[in-house]
C-alpha positions as CSV (number, residue, x, y, z in Angstrom):
1,X,36.1,-17.4,-19.9
2,X,33.7,-20.0,-18.4
3,X,34.7,-19.0,-14.9
4,X,33.9,-15.3,-15.7
5,X,30.5,-16.2,-17.2
6,X,29.7,-18.5,-14.2
7,X,30.7,-15.7,-11.8
8,X,28.6,-13.3,-13.7
9,X,25.6,-15.7,-13.5
10,X,26.1,-16.2,-9.7
11,X,26.3,-12.4,-9.2
12,X,23.2,-12.0,-11.3
13,X,21.3,-14.6,-9.3
14,X,22.4,-13.0,-6.1
15,X,21.1,-9.6,-7.2
16,X,17.9,-11.2,-8.3
17,X,17.6,-12.8,-4.9
18,X,17.8,-9.4,-3.3
19,X,14.5,-8.7,-5.0
20,X,12.9,-12.1,-4.2
21,X,10.5,-10.6,-1.7
22,X,8.9,-8.3,-4.3
23,X,5.9,-9.8,-5.9
24,X,3.7,-8.5,-8.8
25,X,0.5,-7.3,-7.3
26,X,-2.1,-4.8,-8.3
27,X,-3.2,-3.4,-11.6
28,X,-0.8,-2.1,-14.3
29,X,-1.3,1.5,-15.4
30,X,-4.6,2.6,-13.8
31,X,-6.3,1.8,-10.5
32,X,-9.2,-0.7,-10.6
33,X,-11.9,1.9,-9.8
34,X,-14.4,2.2,-6.9
35,X,-14.6,-0.3,-4.1
36,X,-16.1,-0.1,-0.6
37,X,-14.5,-0.4,2.8
38,X,-15.6,-0.1,6.4
39,X,-13.6,2.6,8.2
40,X,-12.4,1.8,11.7
41,X,-10.4,5.0,12.3
42,X,-10.3,8.5,10.9
43,X,-13.1,11.0,10.3
44,X,-15.3,8.4,8.6
45,X,-14.9,5.7,11.4
46,X,-17.9,3.4,11.5
47,X,-19.0,4.2,7.9
48,X,-18.9,2.0,4.9
49,X,-17.6,4.1,2.0
50,X,-15.4,4.3,-1.1
51,X,-12.2,6.2,-0.4
52,X,-11.3,6.2,-4.1
53,X,-14.6,8.0,-4.8
54,X,-13.9,10.4,-1.9
55,X,-10.5,11.2,-3.2
56,X,-12.0,11.8,-6.7
57,X,-14.8,14.0,-5.4
58,X,-12.4,16.0,-3.3
59,X,-10.1,16.3,-6.4
60,X,-7.2,14.9,-4.4
61,X,-4.2,15.3,-6.7
62,X,-2.6,12.0,-5.5
63,X,-3.3,9.1,-3.2
64,X,-1.7,6.1,-1.6
65,X,-3.6,2.8,-1.1
66,X,-2.0,0.3,1.2
67,X,-3.6,-3.1,0.9
68,X,-2.4,-5.4,3.7
69,X,-3.1,-9.0,4.8
70,X,-1.3,-8.3,8.1
71,X,-1.7,-5.8,10.9
72,X,1.7,-5.8,12.6
73,X,4.5,-3.5,13.7
74,X,6.0,-3.4,10.2
75,X,2.8,-2.3,8.6
76,X,2.5,0.4,11.2
77,X,6.0,1.7,10.4
78,X,5.2,1.7,6.7
79,X,2.0,3.7,7.3
80,X,4.0,6.1,9.6
81,X,6.3,6.8,6.7
82,X,3.4,7.7,4.4
83,X,1.7,9.6,7.3
84,X,4.8,11.8,7.5
85,X,4.2,12.8,3.9
86,X,0.5,13.3,4.5
87,X,1.2,15.5,7.5
88,X,3.3,17.9,5.5
89,X,1.0,17.8,2.4
90,X,-2.7,17.8,3.0
91,X,-3.3,17.3,-0.7
92,X,-2.2,13.6,-0.4
93,X,-5.0,11.1,0.2
94,X,-4.1,7.9,2.0
95,X,-6.0,4.8,3.1
96,X,-5.0,1.4,4.6
97,X,-7.2,-1.4,3.5
98,X,-7.2,-4.7,5.5
99,X,-7.8,-7.8,3.3
100,X,-7.5,-11.5,3.7
101,X,-8.6,-11.9,7.3
102,X,-7.4,-8.5,8.8
103,X,-10.2,-7.4,11.1
104,X,-11.3,-4.0,12.4
105,X,-10.1,-4.9,15.9
106,X,-6.6,-5.7,14.4
107,X,-6.5,-2.2,12.9
108,X,-7.9,-0.6,16.1
109,X,-5.0,-2.1,18.1
110,X,-2.5,-0.6,15.6
111,X,-4.2,2.8,16.0
112,X,-4.2,2.6,19.8
113,X,-0.4,1.9,19.8
114,X,0.7,4.1,16.9
115,X,-1.8,6.9,16.4
116,X,-1.7,6.7,12.6
117,X,-3.1,9.4,10.4
118,X,-4.2,7.3,7.5
119,X,-7.7,5.9,7.8
120,X,-7.6,2.2,8.7
121,X,-10.2,0.2,6.9
122,X,-11.3,-3.3,5.9
123,X,-12.4,-4.1,2.4
124,X,-16.0,-5.3,2.1
125,X,-14.7,-8.0,-0.2
126,X,-12.5,-10.2,2.0
127,X,-9.8,-10.7,-0.7
128,X,-10.0,-7.0,-1.8
129,X,-11.6,-5.6,-4.9
130,X,-11.3,-8.0,-7.8
131,X,-10.5,-5.3,-10.3
132,X,-7.3,-4.5,-8.4
133,X,-5.7,-7.8,-9.2
134,X,-4.2,-8.2,-5.8
135,X,-1.8,-11.2,-5.6
136,X,-2.8,-13.5,-2.7
137,X,1.0,-14.1,-2.2
138,X,1.4,-10.4,-1.5
139,X,1.2,-9.6,2.2
140,X,1.3,-5.9,1.3
141,X,0.4,-4.1,-2.0
142,X,1.0,-0.3,-2.2
143,X,-0.4,1.7,-5.1
144,X,0.6,5.4,-5.5
145,X,-1.6,7.1,-8.1
146,X,-2.5,10.5,-9.4
147,X,-6.0,12.1,-9.9
148,X,-7.7,10.2,-12.7
149,X,-6.3,6.9,-11.5
150,X,-2.9,6.8,-13.2
151,X,-0.6,4.6,-11.2
152,X,2.8,6.3,-10.7
153,X,4.3,3.5,-8.5
154,X,3.2,0.1,-7.3
155,X,4.8,-2.2,-4.9
156,X,4.1,-5.8,-3.9
157,X,5.7,-7.6,-1.0
158,X,5.5,-11.2,0.2
159,X,6.0,-10.1,3.8
160,X,5.7,-7.0,5.9
161,X,9.4,-6.8,6.7
162,X,10.2,-6.4,3.0
163,X,7.5,-3.7,2.8
164,X,8.9,-1.6,5.7
165,X,12.4,-1.9,4.2
166,X,11.0,0.1,1.2
167,X,9.0,2.6,3.3
168,X,11.3,5.5,2.4
169,X,11.0,4.7,-1.3
170,X,7.2,4.6,-1.0
171,X,7.1,7.9,0.9
172,X,9.3,9.5,-1.7
173,X,6.9,8.2,-4.5
174,X,4.0,9.6,-2.6
175,X,5.7,13.0,-2.2
176,X,6.6,13.0,-6.0
177,X,3.1,12.1,-7.0
178,X,1.4,14.9,-5.1
179,X,3.8,17.6,-6.4
């Protein structure tokens, strides 16, 4: 009996370990409200604006906010997965927000290489908007929300490799939120 319980505990720990890269990051049930970014790509490039406000004013039914502390190939692949949903559903709002040292030039390099659809921006607050409760241990935080700010899915990852591994799930959540 003890062997069975020990085996069950080991299996349970192993399964928990598979989720070890997930970190709690972001607000609970509703987004944290308005915040400003500087856009480096997209139709608003060069402007400082609030995309949450823009999505609200445009009555966008759903949006995906991708907060990232890295600007690497994995982030580009994650954004491409969400871009694929955006390209087939113009009703979805998307925005990538660089935080924690990500610069406009970092994002411009990604754009040059990958031709991403989502606007690439940098938060005016280096660590991101305080009301969003972003975990400093999260390399990537993704929030999928509906009009009015109700979060339908949120994801936090300690590294970008873990984030890109969930890209299909994030794209599916975006697709579901906009329907």
